[in-house]
C-alpha positions in Angstrom: 11.0 48.8 -7.8 7.9 48.4 -9.5 8.3 49.1 -13.3 4.9 50.4 -14.8 5.6 49.7 -18.5 3.4 51.4 -21.3 3.5 49.8 -24.6 5.1 52.4 -26.9 7.7 53.8 -24.8 8.1 51.9 -21.6 7.1 55.2 -19.4 6.8 55.0 -15.7 3.4 56.0 -15.6 0.0 54.2 -16.6 -2.5 56.2 -18.2 -5.9 56.2 -16.6 -8.3 54.1 -18.6 -12.0 54.8 -17.6 -13.4 52.1 -19.6 -12.0 48.5 -20.6 -10.7 45.7 -18.8 -8.1 45.0 -16.3 -6.5 41.4 -16.5 -3.8 40.4 -14.2 -2.2 37.3 -15.6 0.6 34.7 -14.8 2.2 34.6 -18.4 5.2 36.8 -17.9 6.1 39.8 -19.8 9.8 40.0 -20.9 12.0 43.0 -22.0 14.3 42.0 -24.6 16.5 44.3 -26.9 14.4 47.0 -25.7 11.3 45.4 -27.1 8.3 44.0 -24.8 7.6 40.6 -25.5 4.9 38.3 -24.1 3.5 34.6 -25.0 2.5 34.4 -28.3 -0.9 32.9 -27.3 -1.8 35.3 -24.6 -1.4 38.2 -27.3 -3.9 36.2 -29.4 -6.2 36.6 -26.5 -5.3 39.8 -25.9 -6.8 40.6 -29.1 -9.9 39.1 -28.7 -10.3 40.6 -25.4 -9.7 44.2 -26.9 -12.2 43.4 -29.9 -14.6 42.9 -27.0 -13.7 45.7 -24.4 -11.7 48.4 -26.5 -9.3 49.1 -24.0 -7.1 46.7 -22.3 -4.5 47.0 -19.5 -2.4 43.8 -18.7 -0.5 43.2 -15.5 1.7 40.3 -15.6 5.1 39.4 -13.7 8.5 40.4 -15.4 10.7 37.5 -16.0 14.3 37.8 -15.4 16.2 37.4 -18.5 18.5 34.6 -17.2 15.2 32.5 -16.5 13.7 33.7 -19.8 17.1 32.4 -21.5 16.8 29.1 -20.0 12.9 28.5 -20.4 12.2 26.8 -23.8 8.9 26.4 -23.8 7.4 30.1 -24.3 7.0 31.2 -28.0 7.6 34.8 -27.8 5.8 37.5 -29.6 6.5 41.2 -29.8 4.0 43.0 -28.3 4.3 46.1 -31.0 2.9 43.6 -33.3 -0.6 43.6 -31.7 -3.3 44.9 -33.7 -4.1 48.6 -33.0 -1.6 49.2 -30.1 -3.3 52.1 -28.4 -6.0 49.7 -27.5 -3.2 48.2 -24.8 -1.4 49.2 -21.7 1.4 46.8 -20.1 2.3 47.0 -16.5 5.1 44.9 -15.1 4.7 43.4 -12.1 7.5 42.0 -9.6 8.7 38.7 -10.1 8.1 37.7 -6.7 7.9 33.9 -6.2 10.2 33.8 -3.3 8.9 35.0 0.3 11.3 37.7 0.5 11.1 39.1 -2.4 7.1 38.9 -2.3 6.9 40.4 1.3 9.3 43.3 0.0 7.3 44.3 -3.2 3.8 43.4 -1.7 2.9 46.8 -0.3 3.9 48.8 -3.6 2.3 46.4 -5.7 -1.0 46.5 -3.5 -1.0 50.3 -4.0 -0.3 50.0 -7.7 -3.5 47.3 -8.0 -5.6 50.3 -6.0 -5.0 52.7 -8.7 -5.3 50.3 -11.8 -8.7 49.0 -10.3 -10.1 52.5 -10.0 -9.3 52.8 -13.8 -11.0 50.1 -15.4 -14.6 49.1 -15.6 -14.3 45.6 -16.0 -11.9 43.2 -13.6 -10.6 39.8 -14.3 -8.0 37.8 -12.3 -6.5 34.5 -13.5 -5.5 33.0 -10.2 -3.0 30.0 -10.0 -0.5 29.6 -6.8 0.3 31.5 -3.5 3.7 33.4 -3.0 3.9 35.6 -6.1 -0.2 35.2 -7.0 -0.7 38.8 -7.8 -4.2 37.8 -9.5 -5.1 36.6 -5.8 -3.9 40.1 -4.4 -5.8 42.1 -6.9 -8.8 40.4 -6.2 -8.1 41.3 -2.6 -7.5 44.5 -3.2 -11.1 44.9 -5.7 -12.8 43.4 -2.5 -11.5 46.4 -0.6 -13.1 48.7 -2.9 -16.2 46.8 -2.8 -15.6 46.1 -6.7 -17.1 43.1 -8.7 -14.6 41.1 -10.4 -14.1 37.7 -12.2 -12.0 35.0 -11.5 -10.5 32.7 -14.2 -8.6 29.3 -13.7 -7.8 26.5 -16.2 -6.2 23.9 -13.4 -6.9 22.9 -10.1 -3.4 24.2 -8.9 -3.4 23.1 -5.2 -4.6 19.9 -6.2 -1.9 19.9 -9.1 0.9 20.8 -6.3 0.1 17.8 -4.8 -0.1 15.0 -7.4 3.1 16.7 -9.2 5.2 16.4 -5.8 3.9 12.3 -5.6 7.0 10.9 -7.0 9.3 13.7 -5.9 11.8 13.7 -3.0 10.7 13.8 0.5 11.5 17.5 0.8 9.2 18.6 -2.2 6.7 16.3 -1.0 6.7 18.0 2.4 6.6 21.4 0.8 3.5 20.4 -1.3 2.0 19.2 1.8 2.5 22.5 3.3 1.6 24.6 0.1 -1.5 22.7 -1.0 -3.9 23.8 2.2 -3.0 27.5 1.9 -3.4 27.5 -1.7 -6.6 26.2 -1.2 -7.6 28.5 1.6 -6.4 31.7 -1.0 -8.4 30.3 -3.7 -11.4 30.2 -1.4 -10.9 33.6 0.0 -10.7 35.1 -3.5 -13.4 33.2 -5.3 -16.1 33.4 -2.5 -16.3 37.0 -3.2 -16.2 36.9 -6.9 -19.1 38.1 -8.9 -18.2 35.6 -11.6 -16.2 32.5 -11.9 -15.0 31.5 -15.3 -13.6 27.8 -15.2 -12.0 26.4 -18.1 -13.1 22.7 -18.1 -15.0 20.2 -16.2 -12.4 19.5 -13.6 -11.8 23.6 -12.6 -15.8 23.8 -12.7 -16.2 20.7 -10.2 -13.7 22.0 -7.8 -14.3 25.8 -7.7 -18.1 26.1 -8.7 -18.9 25.4 -5.1 -17.2 28.2 -3.9 -18.8 30.7 -6.6 -22.6 31.0 -7.0 -22.4 32.4 -10.7 -19.9 29.8 -12.4 -19.6 28.7 -15.7 -17.4 26.3 -17.9 -15.6 28.0 -20.2 -13.2 27.1 -23.1 -9.8 28.9 -23.4 -9.3 28.5 -27.4 -6.9 30.2 -29.6 -7.8 28.4 -33.1 -9.2 30.3 -35.9 -12.3 29.6 -37.7 -10.2 28.6 -40.5 -7.9 26.3 -38.3 -10.7 23.8 -38.4 -10.1 20.8 -40.5 -12.4 21.6 -43.8 -14.9 19.0 -44.5 -13.4 17.6 -47.7 -10.0 17.5 -46.1 -11.8 15.2 -42.8 -13.6 13.0 -45.6 -10.3 12.3 -47.1 -8.5 11.6 -43.6 -11.4 9.3 -42.6 -11.0 7.3 -46.1 -7.1 7.0 -45.8 -7.4 6.0 -42.0 -9.0 2.8 -43.3 -6.0 1.5 -44.8 -2.7 3.8 -43.6 -0.3 1.0 -43.3 1.1 3.6 -40.2 -0.5 5.0 -37.4 0.4 8.4 -37.2 0.5 9.7 -33.6 1.4 13.1 -31.9 1.4 15.3 -29.0 2.0 19.0 -28.1 2.9 20.4 -24.9 5.4 20.6 -22.2 7.6 17.6 -21.1 6.7 17.8 -17.5 5.6 16.0 -14.7 2.1 17.1 -15.4 2.0 15.6 -18.4 3.4 11.9 -17.4 5.7 11.8 -20.6 7.4 8.7 -19.8 4.0 7.2 -19.1 3.3 8.3 -22.8 6.4 6.6 -23.9 5.7 3.2 -22.0 2.2 3.3 -23.7 3.6 3.3 -27.0 6.1 0.6 -26.0 3.0 -1.3 -25.2 1.2 -0.5 -28.8 4.3 -1.3 -30.6 4.4 -4.7 -28.8 1.1 -5.4 -29.7 1.9 -5.1 -33.3 1.2 -1.6 -34.1 3.4 0.0 -36.9 3.7 3.5 -35.3 5.4 6.6 -36.0 4.9 9.4 -33.1 6.2 12.8 -32.6 5.9 15.2 -29.3 6.2 18.9 -30.0 7.4 20.8 -26.7 10.4 21.0 -24.4 10.7 20.7 -20.7 12.7 19.5 -17.7 12.0 16.0 -18.4 12.9 15.8 -22.0 16.5 13.8 -21.1 14.7 10.8 -19.0 12.2 10.8 -21.8 14.8 10.2 -24.3 16.5 7.9 -22.2 13.4 5.8 -22.1 12.8 5.7 -25.7 16.3 4.2 -26.3 15.7 1.9 -23.2 12.2 0.7 -25.1 14.0 0.6 -28.4 11.7 3.1 -29.9 14.0 5.4 -31.2 12.9 4.7 -35.1 9.5 5.6 -34.4 9.1 8.2 -31.7 10.7 11.6 -32.3 11.3 14.5 -29.8 10.9 17.6 -32.0 11.3 20.2 -29.5 9.5 23.4 -29.7 7.5 24.2 -32.8 7.4 28.2 -33.2 5.2 27.9 -36.4 1.3 27.7 -35.4 0.3 27.1 -38.7 3.1 24.0 -38.9 2.2 22.7 -35.8 -1.6 22.5 -36.4 -1.1 20.8 -39.9 1.3 18.1 -38.2 -1.5 17.4 -35.8 -4.0 17.4 -38.7 -1.9 15.0 -40.1 -1.9 12.5 -37.3 -4.4 10.0 -36.4 -4.3 10.1 -33.1 -3.1 12.3 -30.1 -2.6 10.2 -27.2 -2.0 12.2 -23.8 -1.3 11.1 -20.3 -2.1 13.8 -18.3 -2.4 13.2 -14.3 -3.7 16.4 -12.9 -6.8 18.3 -12.6 -6.0 20.7 -15.8 -7.4 22.0 -18.9 -4.7 21.4 -22.0 -5.6 23.8 -25.0 -3.9 20.9 -27.2 -6.9 18.5 -26.7 -9.3 20.9 -28.2 -6.7 21.7 -31.1 -6.6 18.1 -31.9 -10.3 17.9 -32.1 -10.1 20.9 -34.4 -7.9 19.0 -36.5 -9.8 16.1 -36.8 -7.6 14.2 -34.9 -9.3 11.7 -31.8 -7.8 12.3 -28.3 -7.2 9.0 -26.5 -5.7 9.1 -22.7 -6.1 9.4 -19.2 -9.6 10.0 -18.1 -10.8 13.4 -16.5 -14.1 15.2 -16.3 -12.4 18.0 -18.7 -12.2 15.3 -21.5 -15.3 13.8 -20.7 -17.1 17.2 -21.0 -15.3 17.9 -24.3 -16.4 14.6 -25.8 -19.7 13.9 -24.3 -22.1 15.2 -27.0 -19.8 14.9 -30.0 -17.7 11.9 -29.5 -13.9 12.0 -30.9 -12.1 10.4 -27.8 -11.4 7.4 -25.8 -10.0 7.2 -22.4 -8.6 4.9 -19.7 -8.1 5.1 -15.9 -5.3 7.8 -14.8 -1.9 6.3 -14.7 -3.2 3.2 -17.2 -0.3 3.3 -19.7 -0.6 -0.2 -20.2 -4.6 0.1 -21.0 -3.6 2.9 -23.0 -1.4 1.2 -25.3 -3.8 -1.5 -25.8 -6.5 1.0 -26.7 -4.1 2.5 -29.2 -3.2 -1.2 -30.8 -7.1 -1.7 -30.8 -7.4 1.1 -33.0 -4.8 0.1 -35.2 -6.3 -3.0 -35.9 -9.8 -1.7 -35.7 -9.9 0.8 -38.7 -13.6 1.2 -39.1 -13.7 2.6 -35.3 -10.5 4.6 -35.9 -12.5 6.2 -38.5 -15.5 6.8 -36.7 -13.7 8.8 -34.1 -11.8 11.0 -36.7 -15.3 12.0 -38.0 -16.5 12.5 -34.6 -13.5 14.3 -33.7 -13.7 16.9 -36.9 -17.5 17.3 -36.0 -16.9 18.2 -32.3 -13.9 20.4 -33.0 -15.9 22.8 -35.6 -17.5 24.0 -32.5 -14.1 25.7 -31.0 -12.7 28.9 -32.3 -11.2 32.1 -30.5 -13.7 34.3 -31.9 -16.8 32.4 -30.3 -15.4 31.5 -27.2 -14.2 35.1 -26.2 -17.2 36.7 -27.3 -19.3 34.0 -25.1 -17.0 35.3 -22.1 -17.1 38.5 -22.8 -21.0 38.6 -22.5 -20.8 37.1 -19.3 -18.7 39.7 -18.3 -20.2 42.3 -19.0 -23.9 40.7 -17.8 -22.2 40.1 -14.1 -19.8 42.7 -13.6 -21.1 45.6 -14.6 -21.5 48.7 -11.7 
């Protein structure tokens, strides 16, 4: 049975909302000890949407508690702490990532979307999957009703599935080879009929814009204006980088195949062997943490590389990023990680694997340097070159701080809201 949950009392009905926006999203809702919880960054975005559209209806899958307990990568926030609670309604969708559960709940969920779509003035669906991708199903229902809608994506999901499976076991590779073209077909079906495509990063734009005539590159940012490194602090950081004997390195993200954490460790090993006195820290958790830890020990990097775990205090995390000289990254899939924008905001250059996303982030203002994907050896050499060429390092830090000053949640959500109003009005 589908549980439709209002914010305050978890009643079994959704109050009609003749105005505002319907968002169908992937970050899961969690009911814990009678409280409705959601991803902390998603909550910040929700407040920004409400500032622009007034009332918001959010539909997202309800994560089973056993799975939520095991997932150490999400920072949960009590939705009761959202500003102006009356602006929000939450609808829990089935956790339907298996075919039997998806088919069992499909008709009822489709009927629910028919009701919600009729209640809201603006529609935005964040697609990304196949079985259990309720955002895509909501888009199909919007098509049936002849409604305009926006599609949002922050990674090219059908390509991600293939790339992540490349080094997996044979069964996983075969499944990925079956899923990927089906996902691509579903994406095409919902994007071609969309009135607006909002693509986070250039990789998504390149993949999806041919399917949607009205496409725009956007940035999904949750940093505030005052999170940007202050000019005086940036100047001090640039000056200190010229002589600091230790190169401070950080990264923040999941320890998963998409991030190629083992290649990240190997790159640091190369840099260390080339004479770099480094101290590196990875903030995050994930299923490859044991393999990553074992490789750190095998390369004798235990004294200079720390796996910190998940940092739940966002202010402390941003402070640690500001203190770093570099954020190396080894992303191997076409995604648009927010941590790279947060690094630029902090005046910390991004160095890692090339992609259209990072090229677009830095093409006008700088603040980054890149090597080919899977090029962990040249990445280590690049880190070493910057350690030994302090004037270049200082220049990249200055560029990163200048570049990052343009990114804040208020500005980017206002831009997206203007696009939605312009193209989805009916």
